[in-house]
VEXNU-296410 format. One line per field, with one value per residue (C-alpha): residue number from 1; residue in three letters; chain; x, y, z. Coordinates in nm, 4 decimals, decimal comma. Layout:
N
num	c(NUM  ...)
residu	c(ALA  ...)
chaine	c(A  ...)
xx	c(X  ...)
yy	c(Y  ...)
zz	c(Z  ...)
This chain:
455
num	c(1  2  3  4  5  6  7  8  9  10  11  12  13  14  15  16  17  18  19  20  21  22  23  24  25  26  27  28  29  30  31  32  33  34  35  36  37  38  39  40  41  42  43  44  45  46  47  48  49  50  51  52  53  54  55  56  57  58  59  60  61  62  63  64  65  66  67  68  69  70  71  72  73  74  75  76  77  78  79  80  81  82  83  84  85  86  87  88  89  90  91  92  93  94  95  96  97  98  99  100  101  102  103  104  105  106  107  108  109  110  111  112  113  114  115  116  117  118  119  120  121  122  123  124  125  126  127  128  129  130  131  132  133  134  135  136  137  138  139  140  141  142  143  144  145  146  147  148  149  150  151  152  153  154  155  156  157  158  159  160  161  162  163  164  165  166  167  168  169  170  171  172  173  174  175  176  177  178  179  180  181  182  183  184  185  186  187  188  189  190  191  192  193  194  195  196  197  198  199  200  201  202  203  204  205  206  207  208  209  210  211  212  213  214  215  216  217  218  219  220  221  222  223  224  225  226  227  228  229  230  231  232  233  234  235  236  237  238  239  240  241  242  243  244  245  246  247  248  249  250  251  252  253  254  255  256  257  258  259  260  261  262  263  264  265  266  267  268  269  270  271  272  273  274  275  276  277  278  279  280  281  282  283  284  285  286  287  288  289  290  291  292  293  294  295  296  297  298  299  300  301  302  303  304  305  306  307  308  309  310  311  312  313  314  315  316  317  318  319  320  321  322  323  324  325  326  327  328  329  330  331  332  333  334  335  336  337  338  339  340  341  342  343  344  345  346  347  348  349  350  351  352  353  354  355  356  357  358  359  360  361  362  363  364  365  366  367  368  369  370  371  372  373  374  375  376  377  378  379  380  381  382  383  384  385  386  387  388  389  390  391  392  393  394  395  396  397  398  399  400  401  402  403  404  405  406  407  408  409  410  411  412  413  414  415  416  417  418  419  420  421  422  423  424  425  426  427  428  429  430  431  432  433  434  435  436  437  438  439  440  441  442  443  444  445  446  447  448  449  450  451  452  453  454  455)
residu	c(MET  HIS  THR  ARG  SER  GLU  TYR  ASN  TRP  VAL  MET  SER  PRO  ALA  ASP  THR  LEU  LEU  ARG  PRO  THR  ALA  ARG  TRP  VAL  LEU  GLY  HIS  ALA  LEU  PRO  SER  ARG  ALA  MET  ARG  THR  ALA  GLY  ARG  ARG  GLY  ASP  LEU  GLN  GLY  GLN  LEU  LEU  GLU  HIS  GLU  VAL  SER  ALA  SER  GLU  THR  ARG  LEU  GLN  GLU  ILE  ALA  ASP  ALA  ALA  ARG  ALA  GLY  GLY  PRO  LEU  HIS  ARG  ALA  LYS  PHE  VAL  ARG  LEU  THR  ALA  SER  LEU  PRO  THR  VAL  ARG  GLU  VAL  LEU  GLY  SER  ASN  ASP  PHE  ALA  THR  GLY  VAL  PHE  ASP  ILE  GLU  GLN  GLY  PRO  PHE  ALA  ARG  LEU  GLY  ALA  TRP  ALA  LYS  ASP  THR  SER  GLN  LEU  GLY  PRO  LEU  LEU  PRO  PRO  SER  LEU  LEU  VAL  SER  GLU  PRO  PRO  SER  HIS  THR  ARG  TYR  ARG  LYS  LEU  VAL  THR  ARG  VAL  PHE  SER  VAL  ARG  ALA  VAL  GLU  ALA  LEU  ARG  SER  ARG  THR  GLU  GLU  ILE  ALA  ALA  GLN  LEU  LEU  ASP  GLU  LEU  PRO  SER  HIS  ALA  ASP  ALA  HIS  GLY  ARG  VAL  ASP  LEU  VAL  GLU  HIS  TYR  CYS  ALA  LEU  LEU  PRO  VAL  THR  VAL  ILE  ALA  GLU  ILE  LEU  GLY  VAL  PRO  LEU  ALA  GLU  ARG  GLU  ARG  VAL  LEU  GLU  PHE  GLY  ALA  ALA  ALA  ALA  PRO  SER  LEU  ASP  ILE  GLY  LEU  GLY  PHE  ARG  GLU  PHE  ARG  HIS  VAL  GLU  ARG  SER  LEU  ALA  GLU  PHE  ARG  ASP  TRP  LEU  ALA  SER  HIS  LEU  ALA  ALA  LEU  ARG  ASP  HIS  PRO  GLY  ASP  ASP  LEU  MET  SER  ARG  LEU  VAL  ALA  GLU  GLN  GLU  ASP  GLY  VAL  GLY  LEU  THR  ASP  ALA  GLU  LEU  GLU  ALA  THR  ALA  GLY  LEU  VAL  LEU  ALA  ALA  GLY  PHE  GLU  THR  THR  VAL  ASN  LEU  LEU  GLY  ASN  GLY  ALA  VAL  LEU  LEU  ARG  GLU  HIS  PRO  ASP  GLN  LEU  ALA  ARG  LEU  ARG  ALA  GLU  PRO  GLU  LEU  TRP  PRO  ASN  ALA  VAL  ASP  GLU  ALA  LEU  ARG  LEU  ASP  PRO  PRO  VAL  LEU  LEU  THR  GLY  ARG  VAL  ALA  VAL  ARG  ASP  THR  THR  VAL  ALA  GLY  GLU  ARG  VAL  ARG  ARG  GLY  GLU  VAL  VAL  THR  THR  PHE  LEU  ALA  GLY  ALA  ASN  ARG  ASP  PRO  ASP  VAL  PHE  ALA  ASP  ALA  ASP  ARG  PHE  ASP  VAL  ALA  ARG  SER  ASN  ALA  ARG  ASP  HIS  VAL  SER  PHE  SER  SER  GLY  ARG  HIS  TYR  CYS  LEU  GLY  ALA  ALA  LEU  ALA  ARG  MET  GLU  GLY  GLU  VAL  GLY  LEU  ARG  ALA  LEU  VAL  GLU  ARG  TYR  PRO  ASP  LEU  THR  LEU  ALA  PRO  GLY  ARG  CYS  ARG  ARG  ARG  THR  ARG  ILE  LEU  ARG  GLY  TRP  ALA  THR  LEU  PRO  VAL  THR  LEU  GLY  ARG  PRO  ALA  GLY  SER  SER)
chaine	c(A  A  A  A  A  A  A  A  A  A  A  A  A  A  A  A  A  A  A  A  A  A  A  A  A  A  A  A  A  A  A  A  A  A  A  A  A  A  A  A  A  A  A  A  A  A  A  A  A  A  A  A  A  A  A  A  A  A  A  A  A  A  A  A  A  A  A  A  A  A  A  A  A  A  A  A  A  A  A  A  A  A  A  A  A  A  A  A  A  A  A  A  A  A  A  A  A  A  A  A  A  A  A  A  A  A  A  A  A  A  A  A  A  A  A  A  A  A  A  A  A  A  A  A  A  A  A  A  A  A  A  A  A  A  A  A  A  A  A  A  A  A  A  A  A  A  A  A  A  A  A  A  A  A  A  A  A  A  A  A  A  A  A  A  A  A  A  A  A  A  A  A  A  A  A  A  A  A  A  A  A  A  A  A  A  A  A  A  A  A  A  A  A  A  A  A  A  A  A  A  A  A  A  A  A  A  A  A  A  A  A  A  A  A  A  A  A  A  A  A  A  A  A  A  A  A  A  A  A  A  A  A  A  A  A  A  A  A  A  A  A  A  A  A  A  A  A  A  A  A  A  A  A  A  A  A  A  A  A  A  A  A  A  A  A  A  A  A  A  A  A  A  A  A  A  A  A  A  A  A  A  A  A  A  A  A  A  A  A  A  A  A  A  A  A  A  A  A  A  A  A  A  A  A  A  A  A  A  A  A  A  A  A  A  A  A  A  A  A  A  A  A  A  A  A  A  A  A  A  A  A  A  A  A  A  A  A  A  A  A  A  A  A  A  A  A  A  A  A  A  A  A  A  A  A  A  A  A  A  A  A  A  A  A  A  A  A  A  A  A  A  A  A  A  A  A  A  A  A  A  A  A  A  A  A  A  A  A  A  A  A  A  A  A  A  A  A  A  A  A  A  A  A  A  A  A  A  A  A  A  A  A  A  A  A  A  A  A  A  A  A  A  A  A  A  A  A  A  A  A  A  A  A  A  A  A  A  A  A  A  A  A  A  A  A  A  A  A  A  A  A  A  A  A  A)
xx	c(0,8141  0,9626  0,9026  0,8385  1,1865  1,3472  1,1618  1,3520  1,6497  1,4549  1,2646  1,3584  1,5536  1,2188  1,0788  1,3830  1,4798  1,2707  0,9364  1,0440  1,2179  0,8903  0,6971  0,9480  0,9432  0,5660  0,5004  0,7951  1,0451  0,8048  0,5461  0,8249  1,0048  0,6856  0,5704  0,9139  0,9134  0,5526  0,6376  0,9321  0,6821  0,4507  0,2169  0,0680  0,0465  0,4070  0,5240  0,3277  0,5295  0,8723  1,0410  1,1613  0,7943  0,6374  0,8902  0,7882  0,4684  0,4634  0,4930  0,2261  -0,0247  0,0678  -0,0183  -0,3396  -0,4373  -0,3491  -0,5538  -0,8581  -0,8199  -0,8587  -1,1944  -1,3104  -1,1468  -0,8288  -0,7111  -0,3394  -0,1400  -0,2082  -0,4821  -0,7531  -0,6510  -0,8701  -0,7850  -1,1569  -1,2751  -1,6340  -1,5017  -1,2483  -1,5241  -1,7427  -1,4747  -1,3758  -1,7345  -1,8520  -1,9117  -1,8041  -1,4427  -1,2196  -0,8630  -0,6088  -0,5323  -0,4175  -0,7383  -0,9213  -0,6379  -0,5748  -0,2747  0,0913  0,1520  -0,1579  -0,0366  0,3115  0,1631  -0,0365  0,2650  0,4862  0,2234  0,3206  -0,0048  0,1952  0,3219  0,2063  0,1663  -0,0805  -0,1496  -0,1872  -0,4984  -0,6500  -0,5568  -0,8578  -0,6986  -0,7402  -1,0424  -1,3754  -1,7381  -1,8786  -1,5702  -1,4661  -1,8008  -1,7738  -1,4082  -1,4266  -1,7272  -1,5283  -1,2163  -1,4163  -1,5744  -1,2370  -1,0627  -1,3513  -1,3245  -1,3945  -1,1106  -0,8732  -0,9664  -0,8846  -0,5243  -0,4960  -0,3570  -0,0958  -0,0010  0,0532  0,2770  0,4820  0,5116  0,6255  0,8942  1,0258  1,0298  1,2288  1,4901  1,5093  1,7955  2,0147  2,0157  2,1345  2,4551  2,7461  2,5415  2,2334  2,0289  1,8020  1,6490  1,2853  1,1783  1,4289  1,3922  1,0252  0,7958  0,8949  0,9160  0,5744  0,3541  0,5566  0,5492  0,1643  0,1405  0,3399  0,0970  -0,2008  -0,0548  0,0247  0,4008  0,6079  0,8558  1,1482  1,0392  0,9407  1,2819  1,2184  0,8684  1,0185  1,2609  0,9651  0,7728  1,0623  1,1153  0,7413  0,6459  0,7907  0,5580  0,2955  0,5062  0,5902  0,9232  1,1352  1,4759  1,5213  1,7384  1,4879  1,1968  1,3549  1,4325  1,0754  0,9525  1,1991  1,1139  0,7381  0,8028  0,9959  0,7169  0,4608  0,6584  0,6844  0,3127  0,2161  0,3754  0,2596  -0,1093  -0,0899  0,0400  -0,2390  -0,4994  -0,3427  -0,2802  -0,4962  -0,4198  -0,5949  -0,4513  -0,6717  -0,5113  -0,6130  -0,9676  -0,9561  -0,8414  -1,1467  -1,4007  -1,6722  -1,9824  -2,2368  -1,9714  -1,7193  -1,4098  -1,1258  -0,8982  -0,5327  -0,4596  -0,6897  -0,5574  -0,1947  -0,3004  -0,4658  -0,1575  0,0535  -0,1718  -0,1553  0,2197  0,2960  0,0087  -0,0215  0,3474  0,4725  0,1664  0,1537  0,5326  0,4556  0,1626  0,3764  0,6707  0,4565  0,2443  0,5478  0,6865  0,3499  0,3181  0,6720  0,6304  0,3061  0,3733  0,0424  -0,1483  0,0549  -0,0174  -0,3852  -0,3662  -0,2019  -0,4785  -0,7552  -0,6404  -0,9853  -0,8826  -0,6163  -0,8342  -0,9265  -0,5581  -0,4635  -0,7225  -0,5928  -0,2424  -0,3760  -0,5466  -0,2661  0,0251  -0,1254  0,0883  -0,0451  -0,0427  -0,2711  -0,4501  -0,5880  -0,9020  -0,9819  -1,3169  -1,4672  -1,7471  -1,8259  -1,9499  -1,9811  -1,7908  -1,8626  -2,0579  -1,7704  -1,7593  -1,5059  -1,4450  -1,3969  -1,0323  -0,9486  -0,7486  -0,8414  -0,5799  -0,7404  -0,4939  -0,5744  -0,3371  -0,4683  -0,8295  -0,7532  -0,6805  -0,9773  -1,0632  -1,4299  -1,4435  -1,1771  -1,1690  -0,8093  -0,7113  -0,3293  -0,3570  -0,2888  -0,5819  -0,6223  -0,9788  -1,0938  -1,4521  -1,4456  -1,0904  -1,2323  -1,3652  -1,0287  -0,9772  -0,6406  -0,7918  -0,9523  -1,3324  -1,5983  -1,5666  -1,1929  -1,1848  -0,8847  -0,9584  -0,6923  -0,8280  -0,9352  -0,5934  -0,3988  -0,5922  -0,5390  -0,1727  -0,1361  -0,3088  -0,1232  0,2125  0,2109  0,0599  0,2995  0,5890  0,5138  0,4054  0,7313  0,9551  0,7847  1,1039  1,1741  1,3028  1,3567  1,7257  1,8786  1,9032  1,5661  1,4790  1,1715  1,1480  1,2291  0,8855  0,6301  0,2976  0,3830  0,4873  0,6905  1,0213  1,3127  1,5201  1,3891  1,6667  1,5421  1,6886  1,4844  1,5475  1,4721  1,1889  0,8792  0,9092  1,2941  1,4743)
yy	c(-2,5037  -2,4587  -2,1443  -2,1656  -2,0437  -2,3238  -2,5867  -2,4735  -2,6749  -3,0054  -2,9461  -3,1415  -2,9629  -2,9406  -2,7364  -2,5138  -2,4401  -2,5912  -2,4704  -2,1118  -2,1093  -2,2268  -1,9598  -1,6999  -1,8192  -1,8257  -1,5000  -1,2942  -1,4332  -1,5582  -1,2706  -1,0101  -1,1691  -1,2142  -0,8587  -0,7150  -0,9074  -0,7987  -0,4414  -0,4302  -0,5288  -0,2445  -0,4147  -0,1479  -0,3751  -0,4840  -0,1279  -0,0239  -0,2601  -0,1347  0,0550  0,3273  0,3753  0,3606  0,6209  0,8639  1,0582  1,1439  0,7849  0,6680  0,9183  0,8230  0,4666  0,5679  0,7709  0,4890  0,2402  0,4690  0,5244  0,1409  0,1467  0,1111  -0,2345  -0,2392  -0,5841  -0,6365  -0,9517  -1,1245  -0,9102  -0,6618  -0,3101  -0,0209  0,3411  0,4476  0,5523  0,4119  0,0873  0,0547  0,1022  -0,1514  -0,4204  -0,3582  -0,3573  -0,6646  -1,0051  -1,1574  -1,0699  -1,1799  -1,1361  -1,4077  -1,6067  -1,9648  -2,0683  -2,0842  -2,1700  -2,5173  -2,6871  -2,7373  -2,3896  -2,4273  -2,7693  -2,6306  -2,3389  -2,5724  -2,7822  -2,4783  -2,3054  -2,2639  -2,2288  -2,1120  -1,7978  -1,4532  -1,1839  -0,9156  -1,1027  -1,4433  -1,5973  -1,5146  -1,1494  -0,9311  -0,8301  -1,1784  -1,3152  -1,3313  -1,3598  -1,5163  -1,5287  -1,1720  -1,0314  -1,1663  -1,0814  -0,7348  -0,6531  -0,7281  -0,5436  -0,2405  -0,2053  -0,1589  0,0450  0,2895  0,6518  0,7490  0,5257  0,6748  1,0317  0,9449  0,8863  1,2282  1,4090  1,1305  1,1459  1,5281  1,4598  1,1984  1,4315  1,7212  1,5124  1,3862  1,7424  1,8566  1,5900  1,6572  1,9222  1,6761  1,4511  1,7163  1,6428  1,8875  2,0630  2,1080  1,8378  1,5787  1,2671  1,3368  0,9800  0,8143  1,0586  1,1634  0,9969  0,6443  0,7046  0,8711  0,5903  0,3034  0,4758  0,5127  0,1512  0,0312  0,2105  0,0643  -0,2799  -0,2145  -0,2713  -0,1850  0,0935  -0,1458  -0,3392  -0,0589  -0,0550  -0,4139  -0,3411  -0,0687  -0,3359  -0,5706  -0,2994  -0,2054  -0,5747  -0,6598  -0,3697  -0,5239  -0,8190  -0,6088  -0,5829  -0,8147  -0,8740  -0,9080  -1,0640  -1,4022  -1,2719  -0,9954  -1,2313  -1,4746  -1,1876  -1,0832  -1,4324  -1,4778  -1,1403  -1,2143  -1,5484  -1,3779  -1,1248  -1,3990  -1,5688  -1,2346  -1,1777  -1,5147  -1,4135  -1,0457  -1,1489  -1,3842  -1,0903  -0,8686  -1,1316  -1,1549  -0,7831  -0,5841  -0,2233  0,0833  0,0090  -0,1070  -0,4483  -0,5241  -0,4319  -0,6489  -0,9436  -0,9103  -0,8226  -1,0827  -1,1321  -1,3742  -1,4949  -1,5653  -1,3553  -1,3606  -1,6696  -1,6437  -1,6664  -1,3829  -1,1682  -1,2263  -1,1553  -0,8299  -0,7219  -0,8136  -0,6129  -0,3127  -0,3331  -0,4007  -0,2074  0,0673  0,1384  0,1655  0,3260  0,6042  0,6618  0,7127  0,9405  1,1636  1,1781  1,2254  1,4938  1,6791  1,7041  1,8164  2,0936  2,2279  2,2097  2,4045  2,6995  2,8718  2,5706  2,5729  2,9398  2,8673  2,6101  2,8584  3,1051  2,8419  2,5569  2,4010  2,2706  2,0402  1,7208  1,7938  1,8613  1,5112  1,3586  1,5646  1,4364  1,0791  1,1436  1,2960  1,0803  0,7699  0,5349  0,2302  0,2304  -0,0569  -0,3686  -0,6747  -0,8867  -1,2244  -1,3128  -1,6089  -1,6489  -1,5225  -1,1657  -0,8321  -0,5192  -0,1842  -0,3684  -0,6048  -0,9779  -1,1068  -1,4805  -1,6728  -1,6699  -1,3503  -1,0892  -0,7255  -0,4783  -0,1668  0,1129  0,3326  0,6065  0,6336  0,6289  0,9059  1,1297  1,0215  1,3468  1,2403  1,2655  1,5269  1,8624  1,9613  1,6310  1,6805  1,9971  1,9883  2,1732  2,1573  2,2989  2,0444  1,9760  1,6080  1,5203  1,2486  1,0610  0,8997  0,5185  0,5267  0,3250  0,0811  0,0363  -0,2148  -0,4735  -0,4501  -0,0671  0,0063  -0,0619  0,1996  0,4804  0,6963  0,6390  0,7223  1,0466  1,1460  1,0705  1,2436  1,5627  1,5683  1,4751  1,7178  2,0065  1,9878  1,9523  2,2768  2,4758  2,3905  2,4433  2,6928  2,7597  2,3904  2,3310  2,0222  1,9403  1,7534  1,3820  1,2461  0,9115  0,6912  0,3438  0,0538  -0,0968  -0,1684  -0,1623  0,0854  0,4349  0,6669  0,8221  0,6064  0,9139  1,2719  1,5146  1,8503  2,1707  2,2583  2,6350  2,8131  2,6609  2,8645  3,1092  3,1154  3,4464)
zz	c(2,1979  1,8478  1,6431  1,2733  1,1951  1,4055  1,1973  0,8924  1,0359  1,0137  0,6930  0,3815  0,0983  -0,0965  0,1848  0,2509  -0,1120  -0,3956  -0,2701  -0,2028  -0,5438  -0,7063  -0,5279  -0,6496  -1,0090  -1,0273  -0,8424  -0,9610  -1,2112  -1,4775  -1,4661  -1,4705  -1,7583  -1,9598  -1,8970  -1,9871  -2,3159  -2,3942  -2,3045  -2,5390  -2,8136  -2,7355  -2,4854  -2,2512  -1,9407  -1,9953  -2,0256  -1,7148  -1,5036  -1,6085  -1,3394  -1,5811  -1,6922  -1,3500  -1,2215  -1,5017  -1,4579  -1,8224  -1,9441  -1,6996  -1,8393  -2,1951  -2,1112  -1,9449  -2,2483  -2,4856  -2,2733  -2,2748  -2,6557  -2,6835  -2,5145  -2,1526  -2,1408  -2,3461  -2,4432  -2,3595  -2,4208  -2,0926  -1,9275  -1,9902  -1,8809  -1,7826  -1,6970  -1,7070  -1,3659  -1,4101  -1,5401  -1,2556  -1,0069  -1,1933  -1,1825  -0,8206  -0,7061  -0,8954  -0,7415  -1,0662  -0,9878  -0,7058  -0,5856  -0,6469  -0,9634  -0,8833  -0,7150  -1,0500  -1,2851  -1,4130  -1,5562  -1,4611  -1,3121  -1,0863  -0,9702  -0,9104  -0,7173  -0,4983  -0,4263  -0,3421  -0,1245  0,2451  0,4424  0,7551  0,5705  0,6682  0,4098  0,2937  -0,0339  0,1356  0,2933  0,5350  0,4710  0,4039  0,0742  -0,0741  0,1289  -0,0313  0,0981  0,3046  0,5271  0,4160  0,5292  0,8845  0,9081  0,7779  0,9957  1,3131  1,2001  1,0830  1,4274  1,5806  1,3046  1,2821  1,1791  1,5450  1,6685  1,4085  1,5054  1,8655  1,7391  1,5900  1,8944  1,9494  1,5792  1,6072  1,9094  1,7124  1,4041  1,6294  1,7954  1,4586  1,3212  1,6243  1,5461  1,1663  1,1857  1,3753  1,0596  0,8260  0,6234  0,5708  0,3026  0,5262  0,3457  0,5186  0,3635  0,4396  0,3596  0,6033  0,8894  0,8661  0,6127  0,7211  1,0942  1,1427  1,0086  1,1667  1,5045  1,4707  1,3648  1,6669  1,8876  1,7086  1,7546  2,1198  2,0782  2,3852  2,3439  2,3813  2,0707  1,8344  1,6576  1,5730  1,4359  1,2132  1,0727  1,0178  0,8357  0,6073  0,5254  0,4744  0,2517  -0,0695  -0,0316  -0,1988  -0,5182  -0,8011  -0,9880  -0,6751  -0,7097  -0,5409  -0,2629  -0,1748  -0,2068  0,0499  0,2817  0,2747  0,3472  0,6371  0,7805  0,7669  0,9372  1,2081  1,2437  1,2740  1,5521  1,7316  1,6814  1,8445  2,1745  2,1392  2,0869  2,3872  2,6011  2,4731  2,5842  2,9240  2,9636  2,7204  2,6635  2,5139  2,1677  1,8682  1,8494  2,2122  2,1191  1,8102  2,0149  2,2292  1,9525  1,8908  1,6895  1,8313  2,0674  1,8008  1,7424  1,4995  1,4828  1,5679  1,1941  1,1096  1,3947  1,2680  0,9150  1,0141  1,2039  0,9081  0,6725  0,9000  0,9120  0,5407  0,3678  0,6270  0,6377  0,2844  0,1349  0,3947  0,3497  -0,0163  0,0538  0,2717  0,0270  -0,2797  -0,1031  0,0187  -0,3329  -0,4822  -0,2238  -0,2699  -0,6509  -0,6397  -0,4149  -0,5156  -0,3744  -0,0621  -0,0152  -0,0505  0,2230  0,4479  0,3825  0,4001  0,6302  0,6231  0,2787  0,4229  0,4145  0,0538  -0,0295  0,1003  -0,1287  -0,4210  -0,3514  -0,3349  -0,6674  -0,8632  -0,7279  -0,5610  -0,3461  -0,5341  -0,9164  -0,9886  -0,8654  -1,0344  -1,0370  -1,1952  -1,3376  -1,1428  -1,4069  -1,7544  -1,7200  -1,8943  -1,8058  -1,9732  -2,2323  -2,3204  -2,2643  -2,0080  -1,9792  -1,6625  -1,5655  -1,7481  -1,5422  -1,5394  -1,4249  -1,2848  -1,3469  -1,0450  -1,1224  -1,4801  -1,3577  -1,1173  -1,4115  -1,6223  -1,8155  -1,8203  -1,4441  -1,3438  -1,5222  -1,6041  -1,4637  -1,4667  -1,2492  -0,8734  -0,7170  -0,3414  -0,3699  -0,6363  -0,5572  -0,6541  -0,5399  -0,3083  -0,6144  -0,6692  -0,6362  -0,4639  -0,1780  -0,4332  -0,4265  -0,3469  -0,0764  -0,0763  -0,0174  0,1932  0,5628  0,6576  0,4471  0,7389  0,9111  0,5987  0,5379  0,9051  0,8936  0,5586  0,6866  1,0199  0,8718  0,5800  0,7567  1,0521  0,8022  0,6079  0,9088  1,1083  0,8025  0,5887  0,3820  0,3122  -0,0414  -0,2510  -0,2928  -0,5901  -0,5949  -0,5208  -0,6820  -0,6978  -0,5469  -0,7753  -0,7127  -0,9772  -0,7888  -0,5235  -0,6154  -0,3847  -0,3303  -0,2122  -0,1173  -0,0835  0,0119  0,1312  0,2813  0,5900  0,6187  0,9446  1,1545  1,2064  1,5061  1,5083  1,5079)
C-alpha cells in the first residue's frame, strides 16, 4: 500500500512543483505583497499585516482606533475592516458571511486556484476542517465533535494537565543556561499543550516526540505570508501527519482507549459517524490550532502577570479569580489577531451595505479593547467583570471548539508556573513570532528564582 508521500515520486512535474507553487503564490506571495504595498500607502489592513506592526501593541491599538474612527465598518483598499466589538459579533454570527474566498470568486485567479487545489491535503484552513465548513454539513459535523469535546470531558483532563505541568516545572531548572536563564516558550509553554494534545489524540508515549514535531510544523498553516520554503515544509509535514493519522485511527478503531479521539471515532448520530476525512481534519485542527494558540496564551499571559505585579498579588490573595484572569489575558493580548469572512450575498452590516464577494476582516485584538464595551480598555484587570466578553475565540457558529480546553490549560499552566516560581522574572531578549495572524512570543527568557518551599 502506497502512502501519499510515496506518490510524489510518480506525480507529474505539474503536481510536484507547479501546483504547490501556484498555491503559495495565491495564498501567500500575492496577498502579502499587495498588503505590504497598500500598507506603505497608509492602508490600515495592509499595515495590520506587517510583522513590525503586529509585534507592537501600541501600533495595533493605533490601527484599531483609526479603524473605529472610520465607522463600524472601515473601508480599506481590499477589504472592510472592523474593530468594533458589536460589529465583529454581527459579522461572525451572520449567515450572510462564510469562511473561504475562492469558492465564490470568478476569473483567472479562481480558475488557477481550482487547478492548483489538492483535495488530499490536510490543514486547519482546508475542507473538511470545521474552520471552513458551512451548514448544513457543518451543523452535523460540529454536533458530533462537540459531544466528545464537551466542557465536562475537558474538565476530566484537568488533573492530568496539572500532573504534566508539575513535571515540566520540575525539569525547568535543568534547561537554564550559564546565566540562569530559561526559554519559557521552548521548555514549558510549547510542551504543556502538545503533551495534552497527544493524550487527547491517544498517541502512544513512544510517538509523542513525533507529534510535537508535527505540531510545530503545522502551526504556521494558520498564517499568511509564508516564504515558499516554509510553505512547502508545512505542506509536507501535514501530508506526513495525515499518513500517520490513517494508521493511528485504524489502531483506535481496533483498540479504543479512554482518550477523546477514540470516543470521536465511535461517536454517531442516527447511525452515522464522521468520515475518515472529517476525523483526520478534526485531529489536524486539534494539533495545529490547539497547539500554537495555547502556546501563545501561556506566553502572553506569563508576561502580563509579571509586568503587573499588583494583579498577580491579587490572584494570590483571591485565587478564585484565576479563571477570570485567563479571560482577561485572552482579551488584552489574544493569541489570534484577526479572522476574515466573505459575504455570500448582498447584505447590511452595522447599517452599511456589503456586496456579495466583499471580505470583512474582523480585528479581534482591536475589538477586545473597544472602549464602548470595556472600561479603561488598555488596563489589565484580573477582576474585570466583563472580561469574558472578548472575541478571542471568535463568535457565532465558528466559535472555537477548543475554548474550554484552552481556558483550562491557561489556568492550570499559568497558576502552576507562578506558584512554583514566585520570584520568576522576565529576562532581556524576548521577541515576538514573525507571524501575522497569530501573536505570541517566539522566545521568552526568564530567570526562575527559588522554587516555592525551598530553603
